[in-house]
C-alpha positions in Angstrom: -4.6 9.2 18.4 -3.1 11.9 20.6 -0.9 11.1 23.6 -1.3 12.8 27.0 1.1 15.7 27.5 2.8 15.2 30.9 4.3 18.3 32.5 7.6 16.9 33.8 10.3 19.4 33.2 14.0 18.4 33.1 15.7 18.4 36.4 17.8 21.6 36.7 21.3 20.8 37.9 21.1 23.2 40.9 17.7 22.0 42.1 18.0 20.1 45.4 15.4 18.3 47.5 15.2 16.7 50.9 13.3 13.4 50.4 15.2 11.2 52.8 17.8 11.7 55.5 20.2 9.7 53.3 20.2 12.7 50.9 22.5 14.3 53.4 26.0 13.2 54.4 27.4 14.0 57.8 28.8 17.4 56.7 25.3 18.3 55.3 23.6 17.3 58.6 26.1 19.3 60.6 25.7 22.3 58.4 21.9 22.3 58.9 22.2 21.9 62.7 24.7 24.8 62.8 22.3 26.9 60.7 19.4 26.0 62.9 21.3 27.1 66.0 22.0 30.5 64.4 18.2 30.9 63.9 17.6 30.5 67.7 18.3 34.2 68.1 15.5 35.0 65.6 12.8 33.2 67.5 13.9 34.7 70.8 13.7 38.3 69.9 10.8 40.7 69.9 10.4 40.9 66.1 10.7 37.3 65.1 11.5 37.7 61.4 14.3 38.0 58.9 14.0 39.0 55.3 16.0 36.0 53.9 13.2 34.5 51.8 11.3 37.7 51.0 9.6 37.3 47.6 9.9 33.5 47.8 6.8 31.2 48.0 6.5 28.0 50.1 3.6 25.7 49.4 2.7 23.1 52.0 0.5 20.2 50.9 -0.7 17.8 53.6 -2.7 14.8 52.6 -2.4 13.4 56.2 -3.3 15.1 59.6 -0.5 17.0 61.2 -0.1 19.6 64.0 3.6 19.9 64.7 5.1 19.4 61.2 2.5 21.5 59.4 2.5 24.4 61.8 6.3 24.6 62.2 6.9 24.5 58.4 4.4 27.3 57.9 5.8 29.4 60.8 9.4 28.7 59.6 8.6 30.1 56.2 6.9 33.1 57.7 9.9 33.7 60.1 12.0 33.9 56.9 9.6 36.3 55.3 8.4 33.9 52.6 4.9 34.0 51.2 3.0 30.8 52.2 0.1 28.7 51.0 -1.2 25.7 52.9 -3.4 23.0 51.3 -5.1 20.2 53.1 -6.6 17.2 51.4 -9.9 17.7 53.2 -11.8 20.5 51.4 -9.6 20.6 48.4 -10.0 19.0 44.9 -8.5 15.8 46.3 -11.9 15.2 47.9 -13.3 15.2 44.3 -10.8 12.5 43.2 -8.0 14.7 41.9 -4.7 12.8 41.5 -1.5 13.7 43.2 0.1 14.5 39.9 -2.7 16.9 38.9 -2.7 18.6 42.4 1.1 19.2 42.2 0.9 20.5 38.6 -1.9 22.8 39.5 -0.1 24.3 42.5 3.2 24.4 40.6 1.5 26.7 38.1 1.7 29.4 40.7 5.5 29.2 40.6 6.4 28.1 44.2 10.1 28.0 45.3 9.5 25.1 47.8 6.9 22.4 48.0 6.5 20.7 51.4 4.4 17.5 51.1 3.1 14.9 53.5 1.3 11.9 52.0 0.2 8.4 53.1 1.8 6.7 50.2 5.5 5.8 50.2 7.3 7.6 47.4 4.8 10.5 47.1 7.5 13.1 47.8 9.9 11.6 45.2 7.0 11.6 42.7 6.3 15.2 43.4 9.8 16.2 42.1 8.8 15.0 38.6 5.9 17.6 38.3 7.4 20.8 39.8 10.4 23.0 39.3 10.3 23.8 43.1 12.6 22.3 45.7 10.6 19.5 47.4 10.8 18.7 51.1 9.3 15.4 52.4 7.2 16.0 55.5 6.5 12.3 55.8 5.5 9.7 53.2 3.7 6.7 54.6 6.0 4.6 56.8 9.1 5.5 54.7 10.9 8.7 55.7 10.5 11.9 57.7 13.9 13.6 57.3 13.2 16.9 59.1 12.0 15.0 62.2 15.4 13.2 62.3 17.2 16.5 62.0 15.3 18.1 64.8 15.9 15.0 66.9 19.6 15.2 66.3 19.5 18.9 67.2 17.8 18.1 70.4 20.1 15.3 71.3 23.3 17.3 70.6 22.0 20.1 72.8 21.0 17.8 75.6 24.0 15.4 75.6 26.6 17.7 74.2 27.7 15.4 71.3 26.4 13.0 68.7 29.3 10.7 68.3 29.0 7.6 70.5 25.6 8.5 72.0 23.6 5.4 72.8 20.0 5.7 71.7 17.2 3.2 72.5 14.3 3.5 70.2 11.3 1.8 71.8 8.0 0.7 70.3 6.4 0.4 66.9 9.5 0.5 64.6 7.8 -1.5 61.8 5.3 1.2 60.9 7.4 4.3 61.8 8.8 6.6 59.2 10.5 8.5 62.1 12.3 5.3 63.1 13.5 4.7 59.6 14.9 8.2 59.2 16.4 8.2 62.7 18.2 4.8 62.2 19.9 6.2 59.1 20.6 9.7 60.5 21.9 8.5 63.9 24.2 6.1 62.1 25.5 8.9 59.9 26.7 10.9 62.9 28.2 8.0 64.8 25.4 7.3 67.3 24.6 3.7 68.5 21.0 2.5 68.1 19.2 -0.2 70.0 15.6 -1.1 69.0 13.3 -2.4 71.7 9.8 -3.7 71.3 7.7 -6.7 70.5 9.2 -8.9 67.8 6.1 -8.4 65.7 6.8 -4.6 65.5 10.5 -4.9 64.6 11.3 -5.2 60.9 12.9 -8.5 59.9 16.6 -8.2 59.1 16.9 -4.7 60.5 20.1 -5.8 62.2 21.8 -5.5 58.8 21.6 -1.7 59.2 24.0 -1.9 62.2 21.4 -1.6 64.9 20.9 -4.0 67.9 17.6 -5.5 68.7 16.0 -6.5 71.9 12.5 -7.5 73.1 13.4 -6.8 76.8 12.4 -3.3 78.0 15.1 -3.5 80.7 17.8 -3.1 78.1 17.0 0.6 77.7 18.8 1.3 81.0 22.1 1.5 79.2 21.0 4.2 76.8 21.8 7.9 77.0 18.6 8.7 75.2 15.3 6.8 75.3 13.3 7.6 72.2 9.7 6.5 72.5 7.5 5.7 69.4 3.7 5.9 69.1 1.7 2.8 68.1 0.9 3.6 64.5 -2.5 2.0 64.5 -3.6 3.9 61.3 -0.9 2.1 59.3 -1.8 -1.4 60.6 -3.9 -3.6 58.4 -7.4 -4.0 59.6 -7.7 -7.1 61.7 -3.9 -7.5 62.2 -2.9 -8.2 65.8 0.7 -7.1 66.4 0.2 -7.0 70.1 -2.6 -8.8 72.1 -3.9 -5.5 73.6 -2.7 -2.0 74.2 -3.0 -2.7 77.9 -0.5 -5.6 77.6 1.7 -3.5 75.4 1.9 -0.8 78.1 2.7 -3.3 80.8 5.5 -5.0 78.8 7.0 -2.2 76.7 5.6 1.1 78.0 8.3 3.6 79.1 7.7 4.7 82.6 9.7 6.5 85.3 10.7 3.3 87.0 12.1 1.9 83.8 14.5 4.9 83.2 17.2 6.5 85.2 17.1 10.2 86.3 20.0 11.0 84.0 18.5 9.6 80.8 17.0 11.9 78.2 13.5 10.9 77.1 12.1 11.9 73.7 8.9 11.3 71.6 8.1 12.6 68.1 4.4 13.1 69.0 1.5 12.8 69.1 1.7 10.8 72.4 -0.6 8.1 73.6 -0.2 8.8 77.3 -0.5 5.7 79.4 0.3 3.4 76.4 3.8 3.9 75.1 4.8 6.5 77.7 3.5 7.3 81.2 2.0 10.8 81.7 4.4 11.6 84.6 7.5 10.8 82.5 6.3 12.8 79.6 6.1 15.8 81.8 9.3 15.1 83.8 12.4 17.3 83.8 14.3 14.7 81.8 11.8 14.9 79.0 12.8 16.8 75.9 9.4 16.4 74.1 8.5 20.1 74.1 12.1 21.0 73.2 11.8 18.8 70.2 8.8 20.9 69.1 10.8 24.1 69.6 13.7 22.6 67.7 11.4 21.8 64.8 10.9 25.4 64.0 14.6 26.4 63.8 15.5 23.2 62.0 12.8 23.7 59.4 13.9 27.3 59.0 17.4 26.0 58.3 16.1 23.5 55.7 14.2 26.1 53.8 17.1 28.5 53.9 19.6 25.8 52.8 17.5 24.7 49.8 16.7 28.1 48.5 20.1 29.9 49.2 22.3 27.6 47.1 25.1 30.2 46.7 25.8 30.2 50.4 26.1 26.4 50.5 29.2 26.5 48.3 31.0 29.1 50.3 33.7 28.1 52.8 32.1 30.0 55.6 28.5 29.0 55.2 27.8 29.0 59.0 29.0 32.6 59.2 26.7 33.6 56.3 23.7 32.0 58.0 24.6 33.7 61.3 24.8 37.0 59.5 21.3 36.4 58.0 19.9 35.6 61.5 21.4 38.8 62.9 19.4 41.0 60.5 
């Protein structure tokens, strides 16, 4: 009897991944935010490209729908002069029943330097690291983690508020099913921010207070926050027939974030896509205090920084890494 040969090469010592925001300590987070800021000059100039990753290949595999994350990763790679290949589950061999393992092994045969993956199953990104020699970036796995969203949110908050230490953030809505919330709770704590979770008790994970966050079911408590971070109702992750709230109309009435529930000085954020009129009112989404479109812009430079950081390992170990990144951006 012959056994199946599994292509799972040994983990090279220098190969790094970004699977969860907890893969980064505070210094790592700050390094990526600084690098992202240096890439702002690239996206603002007439020729929006640097040769940093010329000759490198970035493969994006999205098993779930995406607009912001998929487009910004592809554009980030192109801004760094990398070759790109994008694969969607629809129209690929996944439609024919191909497993995640076989898909990863097939694409890894092309020798990519980075694999960016989004998948509905928790742990899919971690599993991917077993079947490729590329660096792996988790672009969202189920309701588990979305680390680059956390990084772009931190970037946006630091720019808007001027600091991260001691910033009060109220995360409002469907925390239970949100990978963004899980990453942000960890990432915000790592940089010294204070987090309040607000929403219906049915949509707040049990025992979440053990992570150091505060919890409230009263929407009025968001008034003390510097940043109000609104989450979408993740209906696609809710079991069929489960009633976490009576109706979306009642949810909007009790927990929807509207202009009369925030102060003019508060920053309002949302990871998108938005359900206008449900978790956030349309006028607030478009108000001057909204940073929703700025989050989208930040996503590009942050993902450029992540790709650069993973592939350019020698620079990470230099004392003046920020200067090295700035020099690259100036090319």
